C-alpha positions in Angstrom: 22.4 -42.7 -103.0 21.6 -43.1 -99.4 24.2 -43.5 -96.7 23.5 -46.3 -94.3 23.8 -45.2 -90.7 26.2 -47.1 -88.6 24.6 -49.5 -86.1 25.4 -49.0 -82.4 27.4 -52.2 -82.5 29.5 -50.9 -85.4 30.1 -47.6 -83.6 31.2 -49.4 -80.4 33.5 -51.7 -82.5 35.1 -48.7 -84.2 35.5 -46.8 -81.0 37.0 -49.8 -79.2 39.5 -50.3 -82.1 40.6 -46.7 -82.0 41.0 -46.8 -78.2 43.0 -50.0 -78.4 45.3 -48.7 -81.1 46.0 -45.6 -79.1 46.4 -47.6 -75.9 48.9 -49.9 -77.6 50.9 -47.0 -79.0 51.1 -45.1 -75.8 51.5 -48.1 -73.6 54.4 -49.6 -75.7 56.2 -46.2 -75.7 55.8 -45.9 -71.9 56.7 -49.5 -71.3 59.9 -49.1 -73.4 60.9 -46.0 -71.2 59.9 -47.7 -68.0 61.7 -50.9 -68.7 64.9 -49.1 -69.7 64.7 -46.9 -66.6 64.1 -49.9 -64.4 67.1 -51.6 -65.8 69.5 -48.7 -65.8 68.7 -46.5 -62.8 70.9 -47.6 -60.0 68.6 -46.4 -57.3 66.5 -49.4 -58.0 69.4 -51.6 -57.1 68.5 -51.6 -53.4 65.5 -53.6 -54.4 66.7 -56.9 -55.6 63.5 -57.4 -57.5 64.5 -55.2 -60.4 64.2 -58.1 -62.8 60.8 -59.2 -61.6 59.5 -55.6 -61.8 60.6 -55.4 -65.4 59.1 -58.8 -66.3 55.8 -57.9 -64.6 55.5 -54.6 -66.6 56.2 -56.3 -69.9 54.0 -59.4 -69.3 51.1 -57.2 -68.2 51.3 -55.2 -71.4 51.6 -58.5 -73.4 48.5 -60.0 -71.8 46.4 -56.8 -72.1 47.1 -56.1 -75.7 47.7 -59.6 -77.0 50.7 -58.2 -79.0 54.4 -58.9 -79.0 55.3 -55.8 -77.0 58.3 -57.6 -75.8 59.8 -56.2 -79.0 60.0 -52.9 -77.1 62.1 -54.4 -74.3 65.4 -52.6 -74.4 64.9 -51.8 -78.0 65.5 -55.3 -79.4 63.4 -58.0 -81.0 62.6 -61.3 -79.2 65.4 -63.8 -79.3 65.3 -66.6 -81.9 67.7 -69.4 -81.7 69.4 -69.8 -85.2 68.1 -72.8 -87.1 71.7 -74.0 -87.4 72.4 -73.9 -83.7 72.9 -77.3 -82.1 73.6 -78.1 -78.4 75.6 -81.1 -77.4 76.1 -82.6 -74.0 79.7 -83.8 -74.0 80.2 -85.3 -70.6 78.9 -85.6 -67.0 80.6 -86.7 -63.9 80.6 -86.6 -60.1 82.3 -83.5 -58.7 83.0 -83.2 -55.0 84.4 -79.8 -54.0 85.2 -77.8 -50.8 82.0 -75.9 -51.5 79.8 -79.0 -51.6 79.0 -82.0 -53.8 78.1 -81.2 -57.4 77.7 -82.9 -60.7 79.9 -81.4 -63.5 78.6 -81.3 -67.0 80.2 -80.2 -70.3 78.2 -78.7 -73.1 79.1 -77.5 -76.6 77.0 -75.1 -78.6 77.5 -75.4 -82.4 76.4 -72.9 -85.0 77.8 -73.9 -88.3 81.6 -74.0 -88.0 81.6 -71.9 -84.8 81.4 -73.5 -81.4 81.4 -72.4 -77.8 82.0 -74.6 -74.7 80.5 -74.3 -71.3 80.9 -76.1 -68.0 77.9 -76.6 -65.6 78.1 -77.3 -61.9 74.8 -78.7 -60.7 73.7 -79.3 -57.1 70.5 -80.9 -55.9 67.2 -81.5 -57.6 66.5 -78.9 -60.3 63.4 -80.8 -61.6 61.0 -79.0 -59.3 58.4 -76.2 -59.8 60.4 -73.7 -57.7 62.8 -71.4 -59.6 66.4 -72.6 -59.6 69.2 -70.4 -58.3 71.5 -69.8 -61.3 74.8 -68.0 -61.8 76.0 -67.4 -65.4 79.7 -66.7 -65.1 82.0 -65.6 -67.9 85.5 -67.0 -67.7 88.1 -64.7 -66.2 91.5 -66.4 -65.9 93.1 -63.4 -64.2 90.3 -63.1 -61.6 89.1 -66.7 -61.2 92.5 -68.4 -61.2 95.1 -65.7 -60.4 92.8 -63.8 -58.0 93.3 -60.4 -59.6 92.2 -57.4 -57.7 91.6 -55.4 -60.9 88.1 -56.9 -61.2 85.4 -58.6 -59.0 85.1 -61.8 -61.1 86.9 -64.2 -58.9 85.0 -63.1 -55.8 81.7 -63.3 -57.6 82.5 -66.8 -58.8 83.4 -68.0 -55.2 80.4 -66.2 -53.8 78.0 -67.8 -56.3 79.4 -71.4 -55.6 79.1 -70.8 -51.9 75.6 -69.5 -52.2 74.5 -72.5 -54.3 76.2 -74.8 -51.8 74.5 -73.2 -48.8 71.1 -73.4 -50.5 71.8 -77.0 -51.5 70.3 -76.6 -55.0 71.3 -74.6 -58.0 73.4 -74.3 -61.2 76.6 -72.5 -62.2 77.1 -72.1 -65.9 80.7 -71.2 -66.7 81.1 -69.8 -70.2 84.3 -69.3 -72.2 83.9 -65.6 -72.8 87.2 -64.1 -71.5 87.3 -60.4 -71.2 83.6 -59.9 -72.0 84.1 -61.9 -75.1 87.3 -60.3 -76.6 89.7 -63.1 -75.6 92.6 -63.4 -73.2 95.4 -61.6 -75.2 93.1 -58.7 -76.2 92.1 -58.5 -72.5 95.8 -58.1 -71.5 96.2 -55.4 -74.2 93.2 -53.7 -72.6 94.9 -53.9 -69.2 97.9 -52.2 -70.7 95.7 -49.3 -72.0 94.0 -49.1 -68.6 97.4 -48.6 -67.0 97.7 -45.6 -69.3 94.5 -44.1 -67.9 91.6 -45.5 -70.0 88.7 -47.3 -68.3 87.6 -50.8 -69.2 85.1 -49.7 -71.8 87.4 -47.1 -73.4 90.2 -49.7 -73.6 87.9 -52.2 -75.4 86.8 -49.5 -77.9 90.4 -48.3 -78.5 91.2 -51.9 -79.5 88.3 -51.9 -82.0 85.9 -53.9 -79.8 82.5 -53.2 -78.4 82.2 -52.6 -74.6 80.7 -56.1 -74.3 80.9 -58.8 -77.0 79.1 -61.5 -75.0 76.0 -63.3 -76.1 74.0 -65.6 -73.9 72.4 -68.0 -76.3 74.2 -71.0 -74.9 73.2 -70.6 -71.2 69.5 -70.3 -72.2 69.7 -73.4 -74.3 71.5 -75.3 -71.6 68.8 -74.4 -69.0 66.1 -75.6 -71.4 68.0 -78.8 -72.0 68.2 -79.4 -68.3 64.5 -78.8 -68.0 64.8 -75.5 -66.2 62.2 -72.9 -67.2 62.4 -70.4 -64.3 65.4 -69.1 -62.4 66.5 -66.8 -59.6 69.5 -65.2 -61.3 72.7 -64.4 -59.3 73.8 -61.3 -61.2 74.3 -57.5 -61.1 73.9 -57.3 -64.9 70.5 -56.5 -66.3 71.6 -57.6 -69.7 71.7 -61.2 -68.5 68.2 -60.9 -67.2 67.1 -59.6 -70.6 69.0 -62.3 -72.5 67.5 -65.2 -70.5 64.0 -63.8 -70.8 64.4 -63.4 -74.6 65.7 -66.9 -74.7 62.5 -68.2 -73.1 63.6 -68.5 -69.5 61.6 -66.8 -66.8 63.7 -64.8 -64.3 61.6 -64.5 -61.2 64.2 -62.6 -59.2 67.6 -60.9 -59.6 69.8 -61.9 -56.7 72.7 -59.4 -56.1 76.2 -60.9 -56.4 78.3 -58.0 -55.1 82.0 -58.2 -54.1 83.6 -55.7 -51.7 85.4 -53.1 -53.7 89.2 -52.6 -53.2 91.4 -49.6 -54.1 92.4 -51.6 -57.2 88.8 -52.4 -58.4 87.0 -49.2 -57.4 87.3 -47.4 -60.8 86.5 -50.7 -62.6 83.3 -51.2 -60.6 82.3 -47.5 -61.1 82.7 -48.0 -64.9 80.5 -51.1 -64.8 77.8 -49.1 -63.0 78.0 -45.9 -65.0 78.7 -47.2 -68.5 77.5 -50.9 -68.5 74.5 -50.3 -66.4 75.3 -52.9 -63.7 73.2 -52.6 -60.5 74.9 -52.3 -57.1 73.1 -51.9 -53.8 76.3 -50.7 -51.9 77.3 -47.9 -54.3 
């Protein structure tokens, strides 16, 4: 029985396949490390383009290999909206404020019997090709309403609204996710534990919660419902960048939203940086 010699074309095809397989394996591993490093290393915070750097790395790999290497991003799979999820626009009205003239919109996300509400402040024309300036803000009664100095939430909220007002165009999405999703009473219990020496992450864990229970399904779906496909995100939190990207929203830039630390918030901000991976240019 004679063995048929491989044609030059077959040899080239086999070699190309082997090289591509090796390239994909090595590249996906390196991309995973580089993306995580880009998200978590605080020295990159001085460059407000951390998000776009991450996106360029991942998209480059995707286009070169033709594979879903986004699966390697931060160790999770691409986001899929549950089939049972339904977004409802509840209301819209005129909303003049001391920061400028907005439209205020109410949305409700339904997933089976569970629901979550969000309020949106919209300024200017967002139906343009340019990325829209967006802030996703989680409700913080103590900071937003009572002006607590234990956190930077209230200052971030005001800073975001002022920035959008100054630009004349943008969106603020205000989610009901008090205490990084654990709820108001649990958050007050966490405060009590922090007074005893625990940091904000340790307090959550002592109460049986994760460090952060928030999910950002609703903001991504709201943006898509409003016809927004690309944003400049006002945030210090790389997880929000990742969540929007996985939800199908392009984040072209991460715009820092940093409050001046006080003696009351210094340890809190240090924990956000060291344990939650938040990016700060000033620390």
